[in-house]
N, C-alpha and C positions, 0 to 999 in steps of 0.2 A: 676406427670410425665411431664415435661416443653416441650412444642411441640418445635421441631426442626425448627428454622426457615431457608428455603432457597431461595434464589433469583433467579429469572427466568433467564436464560440466554440471554444475548442482541447480540450474534453474535458479539460481537466485544472483541477484545482483545487489552492490551497494548504492545506495541513494542519499543525498543530503536533503533535508526539508526544512523549513523554517517553521516553527511552532510557536505558539503563545507559550511565555515563560512561566505562568501560573499554572498553566496545563502539564507542563513538563515536570514542574516541582511536584504539583499531584501525584501524578504518575511515579516520580523516584519516589516519593513516600510511600504510597501503595506497594511497590516494589520491595521495599526495604521492610515493610510491613506485614504483608499477608506471606505464607508459605508457598513455596515454588508451585505447589499443586493447585495453588487457586489463582495465581497470576504470575507465570513463568517468565514473562521478560517484558518490557516495555516495547522492544521490535515484535513479539508476538502480538500485543495489544493493537498496534499500529497496523501491522498485517491483517488480524482479524476485522478491524473497522474498516479495513480498507476493501476486505472482500466482501462483507454486506453491505456497503455503499454501491460497488461494482453489482451484485446483484439486485440490490432494489432497482438500479437504474437499467439492467436489462430486463426486468419485469415492467417498467412503466413506460419505457422507451423504443425496446428493440424485440417486442414478442418474446422475452425470456432468452434470446437467443444472445452469444458473446458478441461486441463489438469487433468489427475487423475494419482494415484499412478500406474495404469496399463499402463500408458502411455511410450512409448518405449522411451529412452534416443534419443535426436536428435544429441546431440555430444557426444562425450567420457567424461564421468563423472570422476570426480577427482580432483586436484588442477588444478587452471587456471593458464596457461602459464603465467611466470612471479611472480607466488605469492610465 
């Protein structure tokens, strides 16, 4: 019986996002202009920006603690205004 190969989880997932074309273009120019030590990757920049945003929101709205599925909604959930 052949052994089943399983890969160890890395803790990362792929996702697709929509972003302003001009912003993405500028990120590409930056990535091709700066050395990797200063700007390792576009995805790294997006992850770092997301981390900073989440940290700011934790401090502002959740006493610095991580949000969990048990966290009470801060605003009414549902469709965004104008959506």
